[in-house]
N, C-alpha and C positions, 0 to 999 in steps of 0.2 A: 504493499499500499503506499502511497506517496506519504512525504513527510509533510504534515501541517505548517502553514505558514507562520513565521515566527516575528514576533515584534518585542525585541529585547530592549528593556528599559534599563538604561545606566544611571548611576549616580554617583556622588561623593562618597568617601569613606566616612559614615557618620558613626560607626559604633566600634571605637578603640578598643572598648571593653571584650568585645569577639575574639579579638586577636591575641589579648594579653592573658587572658584567664582560660584554664581548662575547666570544663564542667566538673563539679565535684563527684566523685565516683561512689557506687554504691557496690556491696558484695554481690555477685551474680551466681546463679546456681552453678554447680561445678560440672565442667565437661573434661573429659578424658580422651586421650587420643584413640584409646582401645574401642570406646564406645562411638567414636564419631569419625569414622573412616573418610567422610566426605570433607572433612576439616584438614587445615594444616596449621601445625604449631611452629613457631620460630621463637629462638632466644633473642636473637637480635630483631628489634622491631621498633615503631614509633612509641614513645614514652606516653603517648595519650591515647595509645591503643592497647588491647589485652593480649596481644601476641597470638591470636587466633586469626586464621585467614579464612575465607570462603571466597572460591572463584577468583584468587589473586587480590581480593580486598580485605585490607585488616580492619576488623570489628573494633569500633571506638568504646571507650568507657562509658558507663551509662550517668547520665547527671542525677545526682540524689536528690533527695527532696529539700535539702537546704539551699539548692539553688531555685526555689520556687520564686522568690523575689526577681530573678534574673529573667523568668519567663513572663512576668507580669511589667516588666519595667515600661513606663510611658512612652519611650521612643521606638517601642516595637512596632505600633501602627505604621509609623513614617518608615522605618526599617525593611519592613517585611509586607505592608499594604495587604493585611489580612481581608479588607472588603473585597478586593480584586480577585482573591482566591475564592472568596464564597459566592461571589457572583458567576465565576467561570463554572462553578460546580453545578448551578441550576437546579437547586434542591427544590423539593416540593413538598406540600402539605401532605402529611402521612408517611414519608419517608422514615425509614430506620437507619440511622447512621452510627457507625462505630467509630468512635475518636480513639484510636489505638496510641499508647503512649500520651494519655491526655494531660498529664501532668497537674497543673493547678486548675485546670478547665479553661483555659484561654479560648480554644476554640469550641469545646462544649457549650458554653453559654452563649457563644455567638451562633452556634447551629441552633440551638433549640427553638428560638422564635420562627426561624425559617422552615421548620418541619411541623410546627404548630402542635397543637393538643392532640391530634390523631397520631403524630409521628413520635419518634423517641430517639434519643441520644444514648448511646452505650459508652460511657466513658470508662475506658479500660487503663489501667494501669498495674503495674507489679508491685508498686510500692503502696502500702495502706498508709502511710503519711500523707502521700498525695491526695487519695481518695477521701481522706478526712477532710482536707483542705476544701475539697469540691463539696462535700456533704454538708460542712459549715456555710459556705456561700448559698448553696441551694435552699438552706432553711431560711437564711438572711434575706433572700431575694424572692422567697416564695415559688421557686421553679420546681415543677411536678413532672416534668417530661424528660429529665435525666436519669438514668439508671447507672449505678456505680458497680463495676465488674472488676475484681481482683484476678487477673491473669497469671500466668507465670512465664518463664523465659521461653519456653517452648509452645504454649498454648494460650491465647487470648480468651478461652472459655465462653466462646460464643456458640450459640445453636447453628447446627447445620442448616443452609439456606434459608436464613433468617434477616439477612441485612441486605438493603439496598446500596449502600456505599460505604466503602472502609477508607479512612483518612489517617494518614501518617504524617505528621508535621515534624521534621528534622528529628526522626526517631529510629527509622528503619536501620539506618547504619550503626545503631547501638545494640541491636537485638544479637545476644550472643548465640542463639540457635536460628539463623535466618531461615534455613531450608524447613526446618520444623514449623516455623511461624507461618511462613508463605502457605505451606500445605493447610495448616489450619485456617488460616484467613480466607483461602479459596474456598473452602469447605462451608465457610459460614456465609458467603455471598449467595444470594439467590441467582438462579440463572440469569444473565444479563447484568447483574450487579457490577458495580465498579469498584475498583482498587486503585486508590490514589496515592502516590508518593510526592510528598514536598520536600526536597532536599537542597541544600545549599551547593552551586555549582563549582564542582571541582574544575571545570574547565575555564573557569573565570578566576585569574590569579589576584584581582582587585577585591574579591570577596574576603573580607578579613575574618576568616574561621579557621582554625587549625586543620589540616589536611585530612586526618581521619574522621572529622565532623563533616566532610563534604562527600558528595558522590557524583559521578559523571552521568548523563543520560545513556551512555553506552553501556556503563556496569549494570544499572538498573535494568536495563533491557537483557543483558545477558542473565541476571539473576533469575528474572521472570521467564526467561525461554523455555525453562522446564516445568513450567506450570501450564494448566489449560486456560491460558488467558490470551485475549486478542489485544495488542497495543493499539489503543486508540488514537493517540497521540501526545505531543510533548509541548505544552505552553510555556512561554518564557515571557510571560506579562509581567512577573514580580521582579522588584529591584535585584534579588540575589539568589534566587531560588528557580529551580526547575519545578513545573507541575507535570508528572508523568503518569499518564492514566491507562489504566487497562480495564478490559470488561471480560466477565467471565463467560466462557462458552456454554452455550445452551440454547433450547428452543423457545424462551421467553418472548413473547411479542414484544417487537421493538418499537411499537406505536408511541408507547409512553416517553421512551428514551431517545427516538430519533433526532429531536432537536439538542441533544447534550452532547457534549464535546467526547 
């Protein structure tokens, strides 16, 4: 299929914090060479990575719950243009959206009004501390269509064929078990459901993020090539991130989705 037309927005370097600080790390579930033959382990590696590689890419350390304030920084709206991302997704009333790696709920709370009371946001995170932050904010704001889900490093704990869209914003590169997680996410999607990666562009040296916390479009496509997914396209409408969109193969009618990217 042809590559979608791109409109790459450039800007000045606004967030020196991005480049100067590594995300706080948390302990991840143990993985051994013996039980994970699809992964490679290297003693010499990027200090911001865990020394575990998947399809040639080193996996980054996970941002811990103590970094929640960084997720909610006021300048994030200008640096990442979340409204452009949400507009591009064309969410509809009644959609079920899984925000995987929801963190403090930055996107979950923005998605909730877009899917309406008939829809639902599944805020998935492996850290109970992050989910507790969302829980407190839900109660304070009176939000009722967000459901908290504590996943694991290998399973987001979503029901099969239950989700219209899975969104991952700056999180997939931190999955310590990416092959297992991708399998589980694909199972959770309804036929025709969309899997959306938002990752800082490795191709752009001016994006002030440490290397293992960026991903190239080529690498995302490579890692998803083993899944029953169709690459819908890549949007470069954000200042620093790709939006790489896939659709689950299936016989679901495309009438509802034909206008979506």
